[in-house]
A tleap script that builds the chain and sets N, CA, C and O, in Angstrom:
source leaprc.protein.ff14SB
mol = sequence {
  NMET ARG ARG LEU ALA ASP GLU PRO PHE ILE
  SER GLY LEU ARG ASN ILE ARG ASP ALA ILE
  GLU SER LYS LEU LYS ASP SER GLY ILE GLU
  LYS GLN SER LEU GLY ASP THR ALA ARG ALA
  GLY ALA ARG ALA LEU PRO SER MET VAL ILE
  VAL ASP VAL GLY GLY ASN ASP LYS VAL ALA
  ARG VAL THR PHE THR ARG GLN GLU ILE GLU
  ASP CYS TRP ARG GLU VAL ASP GLY PHE CYS
  VAL ARG GLN LYS ILE GLU HIE VAL VAL GLY
  GLU LEU LEU CARG
}
set mol.1.N position { -33.211 3.421 -5.010 }
set mol.1.CA position { -32.971 4.131 -4.068 }
set mol.1.C position { -32.853 3.118 -2.864 }
set mol.1.O position { -33.257 1.955 -2.862 }
set mol.2.N position { -32.291 3.713 -1.958 }
set mol.2.CA position { -32.000 2.925 -0.376 }
set mol.2.C position { -33.135 3.148 0.415 }
set mol.2.O position { -33.701 4.238 0.495 }
set mol.3.N position { -33.476 2.114 1.006 }
set mol.3.CA position { -34.164 2.232 2.139 }
set mol.3.C position { -33.637 2.024 3.719 }
set mol.3.O position { -32.738 1.261 4.069 }
set mol.4.N position { -34.329 2.789 4.465 }
set mol.4.CA position { -33.822 2.882 5.787 }
set mol.4.C position { -33.081 1.223 6.132 }
set mol.4.O position { -31.872 1.014 6.220 }
set mol.5.N position { -33.673 0.666 6.214 }
set mol.5.CA position { -34.057 -1.029 6.634 }
set mol.5.C position { -32.675 -1.939 6.163 }
set mol.5.O position { -32.079 -2.839 6.755 }
set mol.6.N position { -32.430 -1.266 4.778 }
set mol.6.CA position { -30.909 -1.564 4.164 }
set mol.6.C position { -29.598 -0.998 4.491 }
set mol.6.O position { -28.607 -1.341 3.846 }
set mol.7.N position { -29.513 0.002 5.628 }
set mol.7.CA position { -28.505 0.380 6.088 }
set mol.7.C position { -27.622 -0.268 6.413 }
set mol.7.O position { -26.522 -0.204 5.866 }
set mol.8.N position { -28.029 -1.396 7.820 }
set mol.8.CA position { -26.865 -2.402 8.226 }
set mol.8.C position { -26.512 -3.697 7.283 }
set mol.8.O position { -25.853 -4.665 7.661 }
set mol.9.N position { -26.927 -3.570 6.336 }
set mol.9.CA position { -26.389 -4.520 5.180 }
set mol.9.C position { -25.204 -3.683 4.626 }
set mol.9.O position { -23.998 -3.916 4.701 }
set mol.10.N position { -25.720 -2.874 4.177 }
set mol.10.CA position { -24.874 -1.986 2.932 }
set mol.10.C position { -23.458 -1.189 4.272 }
set mol.10.O position { -22.255 -1.168 4.014 }
set mol.11.N position { -23.928 -0.777 5.270 }
set mol.11.CA position { -22.636 -0.734 6.564 }
set mol.11.C position { -21.731 -2.010 6.135 }
set mol.11.O position { -20.715 -2.051 5.441 }
set mol.12.N position { -22.651 -3.317 6.972 }
set mol.12.CA position { -21.845 -4.273 7.119 }
set mol.12.C position { -20.727 -4.810 5.874 }
set mol.12.O position { -19.571 -5.229 5.940 }
set mol.13.N position { -21.531 -4.612 4.902 }
set mol.13.CA position { -20.602 -5.243 3.664 }
set mol.13.C position { -19.513 -4.139 3.322 }
set mol.13.O position { -18.425 -4.304 2.771 }
set mol.14.N position { -20.125 -2.904 3.820 }
set mol.14.CA position { -18.506 -2.078 3.640 }
set mol.14.C position { -17.528 -2.041 4.265 }
set mol.14.O position { -16.434 -1.652 3.856 }
set mol.15.N position { -17.876 -2.574 5.702 }
set mol.15.CA position { -17.056 -2.953 7.089 }
set mol.15.C position { -16.240 -4.088 6.631 }
set mol.15.O position { -15.027 -4.097 6.842 }
set mol.16.N position { -16.800 -4.985 6.054 }
set mol.16.CA position { -16.461 -6.457 5.489 }
set mol.16.C position { -15.110 -6.192 4.630 }
set mol.16.O position { -13.952 -6.479 4.933 }
set mol.17.N position { -15.637 -5.524 3.408 }
set mol.17.CA position { -14.608 -5.168 2.365 }
set mol.17.C position { -13.630 -4.617 3.098 }
set mol.17.O position { -12.589 -5.273 3.051 }
set mol.18.N position { -13.576 -3.448 3.896 }
set mol.18.CA position { -12.413 -2.655 4.224 }
set mol.18.C position { -11.351 -3.620 5.118 }
set mol.18.O position { -10.128 -3.718 5.216 }
set mol.19.N position { -12.681 -4.357 5.789 }
set mol.19.CA position { -11.439 -5.298 6.958 }
set mol.19.C position { -10.583 -6.277 6.036 }
set mol.19.O position { -9.390 -6.429 6.298 }
set mol.20.N position { -11.194 -6.972 4.913 }
set mol.20.CA position { -10.463 -7.640 4.041 }
set mol.20.C position { -9.410 -6.532 3.103 }
set mol.20.O position { -8.204 -6.737 2.965 }
set mol.21.N position { -9.993 -5.592 2.636 }
set mol.21.CA position { -8.742 -4.730 2.038 }
set mol.21.C position { -7.447 -4.575 3.246 }
set mol.21.O position { -6.307 -4.729 2.807 }
set mol.22.N position { -7.585 -4.316 4.544 }
set mol.22.CA position { -6.942 -3.860 5.710 }
set mol.22.C position { -5.883 -4.968 5.819 }
set mol.22.O position { -4.678 -4.718 5.834 }
set mol.23.N position { -6.524 -6.512 5.914 }
set mol.23.CA position { -5.992 -7.463 6.300 }
set mol.23.C position { -4.970 -8.129 5.162 }
set mol.23.O position { -4.064 -8.928 5.398 }
set mol.24.N position { -5.384 -7.550 3.779 }
set mol.24.CA position { -4.184 -8.050 2.497 }
set mol.24.C position { -3.327 -6.595 2.853 }
set mol.24.O position { -2.253 -7.121 3.145 }
set mol.25.N position { -3.191 -5.761 2.949 }
set mol.25.CA position { -2.362 -4.746 2.817 }
set mol.25.C position { -1.400 -4.659 4.105 }
set mol.25.O position { -0.516 -3.804 4.164 }
set mol.26.N position { -1.670 -5.786 5.345 }
set mol.26.CA position { -0.989 -5.960 6.688 }
set mol.26.C position { -0.613 -7.214 6.113 }
set mol.26.O position { 0.453 -7.589 6.601 }
set mol.27.N position { -1.047 -7.959 5.316 }
set mol.27.CA position { -0.258 -9.321 4.874 }
set mol.27.C position { 0.920 -9.228 3.989 }
set mol.27.O position { 1.775 -10.066 3.703 }
set mol.28.N position { 0.743 -7.916 3.602 }
set mol.28.CA position { 1.755 -7.463 2.597 }
set mol.28.C position { 1.475 -7.650 0.856 }
set mol.28.O position { 2.238 -7.672 -0.110 }
set mol.29.N position { 0.004 -7.768 1.009 }
set mol.29.CA position { -0.543 -7.938 -0.293 }
set mol.29.C position { -0.864 -6.246 -0.969 }
set mol.29.O position { -1.961 -5.768 -0.682 }
set mol.30.N position { 0.053 -5.432 -1.803 }
set mol.30.CA position { -0.411 -4.075 -1.986 }
set mol.30.C position { -1.495 -4.175 -3.239 }
set mol.30.O position { -2.494 -3.456 -3.279 }
set mol.31.N position { -1.241 -4.949 -4.041 }
set mol.31.CA position { -2.036 -5.236 -5.498 }
set mol.31.C position { -3.303 -6.231 -5.391 }
set mol.31.O position { -3.234 -7.455 -5.504 }
set mol.32.N position { -4.520 -5.451 -5.143 }
set mol.32.CA position { -5.446 -6.737 -4.717 }
set mol.32.C position { -6.781 -6.151 -5.554 }
set mol.32.O position { -6.872 -5.103 -6.193 }
set mol.33.N position { -7.682 -7.090 -5.346 }
set mol.33.CA position { -8.932 -6.610 -6.271 }
set mol.33.C position { -10.443 -7.521 -5.212 }
set mol.33.O position { -10.292 -8.476 -4.450 }
set mol.34.N position { -11.422 -6.989 -5.457 }
set mol.34.CA position { -12.320 -6.978 -4.981 }
set mol.34.C position { -13.690 -7.040 -5.207 }
set mol.34.O position { -14.241 -5.956 -5.399 }
set mol.35.N position { -14.564 -8.321 -5.237 }
set mol.35.CA position { -15.346 -8.345 -6.401 }
set mol.35.C position { -16.526 -9.258 -5.396 }
set mol.35.O position { -16.288 -10.260 -4.723 }
set mol.36.N position { -17.820 -8.547 -5.558 }
set mol.36.CA position { -18.904 -9.612 -4.512 }
set mol.36.C position { -20.175 -9.384 -5.434 }
set mol.36.O position { -20.268 -8.588 -6.367 }
set mol.37.N position { -21.230 -10.358 -4.907 }
set mol.37.CA position { -22.358 -10.459 -5.673 }
set mol.37.C position { -23.422 -9.674 -5.245 }
set mol.37.O position { -24.561 -9.846 -5.679 }
set mol.38.N position { -23.089 -8.689 -4.296 }
set mol.38.CA position { -24.427 -7.832 -4.188 }
set mol.38.C position { -24.653 -7.042 -4.934 }
set mol.38.O position { -23.728 -6.490 -5.530 }
set mol.39.N position { -25.854 -6.737 -5.144 }
set mol.39.CA position { -26.261 -6.346 -6.371 }
set mol.39.C position { -26.794 -4.867 -5.783 }
set mol.39.O position { -27.779 -4.841 -5.044 }
set mol.40.N position { -25.862 -3.253 -6.273 }
set mol.40.CA position { -26.257 -2.454 -5.545 }
set mol.40.C position { -28.119 -1.552 -6.023 }
set mol.40.O position { -28.716 -0.669 -5.407 }
set mol.41.N position { -28.621 -2.497 -7.690 }
set mol.41.CA position { -29.770 -1.824 -7.752 }
set mol.41.C position { -30.712 -2.689 -7.467 }
set mol.41.O position { -31.833 -2.500 -7.939 }
set mol.42.N position { -30.440 -3.884 -6.589 }
set mol.42.CA position { -31.617 -4.993 -6.235 }
set mol.42.C position { -32.373 -4.294 -5.798 }
set mol.42.O position { -32.124 -3.167 -5.372 }
set mol.43.N position { -33.808 -5.017 -5.826 }
set mol.43.CA position { -34.854 -4.687 -4.755 }
set mol.43.C position { -34.929 -5.312 -3.650 }
set mol.43.O position { -35.681 -4.744 -2.858 }
set mol.44.N position { -34.315 -6.536 -3.147 }
set mol.44.CA position { -34.401 -7.143 -2.454 }
set mol.44.C position { -33.336 -7.383 -1.905 }
set mol.44.O position { -32.620 -7.914 -2.754 }
set mol.45.N position { -32.613 -7.265 -0.606 }
set mol.45.CA position { -31.158 -8.159 -0.121 }
set mol.45.C position { -30.798 -9.362 -0.026 }
set mol.45.O position { -31.317 -10.231 0.675 }
set mol.46.N position { -29.734 -9.474 -0.856 }
set mol.46.CA position { -29.321 -11.312 -1.123 }
set mol.46.C position { -29.425 -11.819 0.056 }
set mol.46.O position { -29.406 -11.057 1.022 }
set mol.47.N position { -29.548 -13.136 0.226 }
set mol.47.CA position { -29.412 -14.039 1.516 }
set mol.47.C position { -28.047 -14.487 2.242 }
set mol.47.O position { -27.724 -14.972 3.326 }
set mol.48.N position { -27.369 -14.026 0.958 }
set mol.48.CA position { -25.857 -14.475 0.566 }
set mol.48.C position { -24.763 -13.681 -0.096 }
set mol.48.O position { -24.882 -13.728 -1.320 }
set mol.49.N position { -24.068 -13.198 0.180 }
set mol.49.CA position { -22.631 -12.392 -0.717 }
set mol.49.C position { -21.641 -13.246 -0.738 }
set mol.49.O position { -21.312 -13.792 0.315 }
set mol.50.N position { -20.888 -13.564 -2.097 }
set mol.50.CA position { -19.856 -14.381 -2.277 }
set mol.50.C position { -18.876 -12.872 -2.943 }
set mol.50.O position { -19.146 -11.957 -3.721 }
set mol.51.N position { -17.552 -13.305 -2.056 }
set mol.51.CA position { -17.068 -11.928 -2.311 }
set mol.51.C position { -15.631 -12.753 -2.982 }
set mol.51.O position { -15.294 -13.800 -2.429 }
set mol.52.N position { -14.912 -12.306 -4.035 }
set mol.52.CA position { -14.159 -12.929 -4.877 }
set mol.52.C position { -12.815 -11.869 -4.133 }
set mol.52.O position { -12.833 -10.651 -4.306 }
set mol.53.N position { -11.953 -12.410 -3.494 }
set mol.53.CA position { -10.453 -11.558 -3.256 }
set mol.53.C position { -9.387 -12.100 -4.326 }
set mol.53.O position { -9.219 -13.229 -4.787 }
set mol.54.N position { -8.686 -10.799 -4.569 }
set mol.54.CA position { -7.812 -11.048 -5.558 }
set mol.54.C position { -6.328 -10.862 -4.812 }
set mol.54.O position { -6.266 -10.209 -3.770 }
set mol.55.N position { -5.282 -11.395 -5.326 }
set mol.55.CA position { -4.180 -10.508 -4.714 }
set mol.55.C position { -3.065 -11.473 -4.978 }
set mol.55.O position { -3.502 -12.621 -5.059 }
set mol.56.N position { -1.659 -11.378 -5.151 }
set mol.56.CA position { -0.472 -12.699 -5.609 }
set mol.56.C position { -1.024 -13.337 -6.657 }
set mol.56.O position { -1.152 -14.560 -6.605 }
set mol.57.N position { -1.381 -12.713 -7.621 }
set mol.57.CA position { -1.934 -13.520 -9.074 }
set mol.57.C position { -2.812 -14.783 -8.618 }
set mol.57.O position { -2.941 -15.726 -9.398 }
set mol.58.N position { -3.287 -14.794 -7.624 }
set mol.58.CA position { -4.437 -15.680 -6.919 }
set mol.58.C position { -5.892 -15.079 -6.937 }
set mol.58.O position { -5.960 -13.854 -7.035 }
set mol.59.N position { -6.972 -15.740 -6.860 }
set mol.59.CA position { -8.003 -15.466 -6.503 }
set mol.59.C position { -8.505 -16.408 -5.501 }
set mol.59.O position { -8.307 -17.616 -5.628 }
set mol.60.N position { -9.265 -15.820 -4.325 }
set mol.60.CA position { -9.791 -16.727 -3.626 }
set mol.60.C position { -11.381 -16.171 -3.180 }
set mol.60.O position { -11.859 -15.043 -3.295 }
set mol.61.N position { -11.932 -17.315 -2.680 }
set mol.61.CA position { -13.774 -16.924 -2.908 }
set mol.61.C position { -14.170 -17.036 -1.375 }
set mol.61.O position { -14.250 -18.211 -1.014 }
set mol.62.N position { -14.396 -16.248 -0.541 }
set mol.62.CA position { -15.767 -16.298 0.551 }
set mol.62.C position { -17.035 -15.788 0.465 }
set mol.62.O position { -17.348 -14.817 -0.223 }
set mol.63.N position { -18.036 -16.672 1.412 }
set mol.63.CA position { -19.418 -16.270 1.380 }
set mol.63.C position { -19.807 -15.929 2.657 }
set mol.63.O position { -19.635 -16.605 3.672 }
set mol.64.N position { -20.344 -14.839 2.563 }
set mol.64.CA position { -21.023 -14.302 3.601 }
set mol.64.C position { -22.578 -14.378 3.783 }
set mol.64.O position { -23.343 -14.256 2.826 }
set mol.65.N position { -23.022 -14.601 5.147 }
set mol.65.CA position { -24.503 -14.370 4.951 }
set mol.65.C position { -25.339 -13.387 5.395 }
set mol.65.O position { -24.860 -12.829 6.382 }
set mol.66.N position { -26.250 -13.013 5.105 }
set mol.66.CA position { -26.968 -11.801 5.346 }
set mol.66.C position { -26.849 -11.509 6.508 }
set mol.66.O position { -26.450 -10.363 6.714 }
set mol.67.N position { -27.110 -12.321 7.625 }
set mol.67.CA position { -27.250 -12.003 8.665 }
set mol.67.C position { -25.323 -11.320 9.248 }
set mol.67.O position { -24.932 -10.236 9.680 }
set mol.68.N position { -24.614 -12.658 8.935 }
set mol.68.CA position { -23.336 -12.075 9.441 }
set mol.68.C position { -23.227 -10.412 8.629 }
set mol.68.O position { -23.041 -9.509 9.445 }
set mol.69.N position { -23.305 -10.055 7.453 }
set mol.69.CA position { -23.191 -8.769 7.272 }
set mol.69.C position { -23.686 -7.895 7.726 }
set mol.69.O position { -23.038 -6.862 7.896 }
set mol.70.N position { -25.527 -8.015 8.229 }
set mol.70.CA position { -25.786 -7.122 9.044 }
set mol.70.C position { -24.854 -6.700 10.530 }
set mol.70.O position { -24.476 -5.577 10.865 }
set mol.71.N position { -24.646 -8.033 11.262 }
set mol.71.CA position { -24.173 -7.949 12.179 }
set mol.71.C position { -22.679 -7.151 12.133 }
set mol.71.O position { -21.947 -7.278 13.114 }
set mol.72.N position { -22.413 -6.661 11.451 }
set mol.72.CA position { -20.979 -5.741 11.144 }
set mol.72.C position { -21.412 -4.324 10.763 }
set mol.72.O position { -20.678 -3.470 10.266 }
set mol.73.N position { -22.654 -4.201 11.053 }
set mol.73.CA position { -22.887 -2.808 10.734 }
set mol.73.C position { -22.119 -1.860 11.197 }
set mol.73.O position { -21.593 -0.998 10.493 }
set mol.74.N position { -21.971 -1.994 12.813 }
set mol.74.CA position { -20.763 -1.002 13.225 }
set mol.74.C position { -19.171 -1.344 13.134 }
set mol.74.O position { -18.238 -0.543 13.181 }
set mol.75.N position { -19.131 -2.628 13.004 }
set mol.75.CA position { -17.683 -2.972 13.085 }
set mol.75.C position { -17.558 -4.366 12.926 }
set mol.75.O position { -18.378 -5.125 13.442 }
set mol.76.N position { -16.605 -4.771 12.259 }
set mol.76.CA position { -16.164 -6.240 12.327 }
set mol.76.C position { -15.658 -6.649 13.231 }
set mol.76.O position { -14.518 -6.245 13.457 }
set mol.77.N position { -16.341 -7.737 14.248 }
set mol.77.CA position { -15.751 -8.288 15.682 }
set mol.77.C position { -16.714 -9.304 16.031 }
set mol.77.O position { -17.148 -9.495 17.167 }
set mol.78.N position { -17.065 -10.034 14.844 }
set mol.78.CA position { -17.666 -11.711 15.240 }
set mol.78.C position { -16.959 -12.284 14.689 }
set mol.78.O position { -16.420 -12.032 13.611 }
set mol.79.N position { -16.814 -13.536 15.662 }
set mol.79.CA position { -15.545 -14.328 15.477 }
set mol.79.C position { -15.991 -15.147 14.030 }
set mol.79.O position { -14.945 -15.300 13.399 }
set mol.80.N position { -16.984 -15.649 13.372 }
set mol.80.CA position { -16.799 -16.338 12.582 }
set mol.80.C position { -16.619 -15.349 11.082 }
set mol.80.O position { -16.329 -15.751 9.955 }
set mol.81.N position { -16.857 -14.181 11.467 }
set mol.81.CA position { -16.159 -13.105 10.363 }
set mol.81.C position { -15.027 -13.405 10.135 }
set mol.81.O position { -14.486 -14.084 9.263 }
set mol.82.N position { -14.614 -12.730 11.168 }
set mol.82.CA position { -13.187 -12.826 11.590 }
set mol.82.C position { -12.495 -14.182 10.636 }
set mol.82.O position { -11.703 -14.079 9.699 }
set mol.83.N position { -12.907 -15.065 11.046 }
set mol.83.CA position { -12.344 -16.390 10.878 }
set mol.83.C position { -12.098 -16.645 9.288 }
set mol.83.O position { -11.135 -17.245 8.811 }
set mol.84.N position { -13.637 -15.811 8.273 }
set mol.84.CA position { -13.747 -16.278 7.319 }
set mol.84.C position { -12.092 -15.435 6.320 }
set mol.84.O position { -11.181 -15.807 5.581 }
set mol.85.N position { -12.550 -14.284 6.911 }
set mol.85.CA position { -11.513 -13.190 6.205 }
set mol.85.C position { -10.235 -13.454 6.607 }
set mol.85.O position { -9.385 -12.959 5.867 }
set mol.86.N position { -9.754 -14.182 7.702 }
set mol.86.CA position { -8.066 -14.812 8.082 }
set mol.86.C position { -8.026 -15.943 7.181 }
set mol.86.O position { -6.910 -16.263 6.770 }
set mol.87.N position { -9.115 -16.667 6.763 }
set mol.87.CA position { -8.991 -17.855 5.959 }
set mol.87.C position { -8.708 -17.484 4.263 }
set mol.87.O position { -7.817 -18.010 3.596 }
set mol.88.N position { -9.527 -16.625 3.840 }
set mol.88.CA position { -9.468 -16.276 2.513 }
set mol.88.C position { -8.018 -15.363 2.240 }
set mol.88.O position { -7.408 -15.305 1.173 }
set mol.89.N position { -7.694 -14.741 3.402 }
set mol.89.CA position { -6.264 -14.018 2.963 }
set mol.89.C position { -5.373 -15.005 3.250 }
set mol.89.O position { -4.379 -14.815 2.549 }
set mol.90.N position { -5.204 -16.227 4.124 }
set mol.90.CA position { -4.375 -17.142 3.972 }
set mol.90.C position { -4.244 -17.759 2.671 }
set mol.90.O position { -3.144 -17.899 2.136 }
set mol.91.N position { -5.542 -18.204 2.044 }
set mol.91.CA position { -5.603 -18.534 0.539 }
set mol.91.C position { -4.275 -18.068 -0.574 }
set mol.91.O position { -3.422 -18.732 -1.164 }
set mol.92.N position { -4.522 -16.908 -0.528 }
set mol.92.CA position { -3.949 -16.218 -1.187 }
set mol.92.C position { -2.205 -15.885 -0.851 }
set mol.92.O position { -1.571 -15.444 -1.810 }
set mol.93.N position { -1.478 -16.082 0.419 }
set mol.93.CA position { -0.798 -16.335 0.894 }
set mol.93.C position { -0.033 -17.747 0.778 }
set mol.93.O position { 1.155 -17.831 1.088 }
set mol.94.N position { -0.698 -18.738 0.366 }
set mol.94.CA position { 0.151 -20.291 -0.111 }
set mol.94.C position { 0.834 -20.303 -1.524 }
set mol.94.O position { 1.424 -21.310 -1.916 }
savepdb mol mol.pdb
quit
């Protein structure tokens, strides 16, 4: 069962995943996969989430802290998060 206090985390993670997918598509990577270590049924929110991003027959990994995720609850506008997304997509383009 979701708690109201979990909403910033849930929204932030969804926004980050959407931003990664959009960046992949904008970079010409149509066939893509995303997986993360966040547990939907976990009792406590994780302190960090590892996201495995796949595309171009490669996989790259990026880690976001809980604070970074919660800060993206409205939109992905933090410099550090945007840089991490740029970096992970860049890894797949090499």
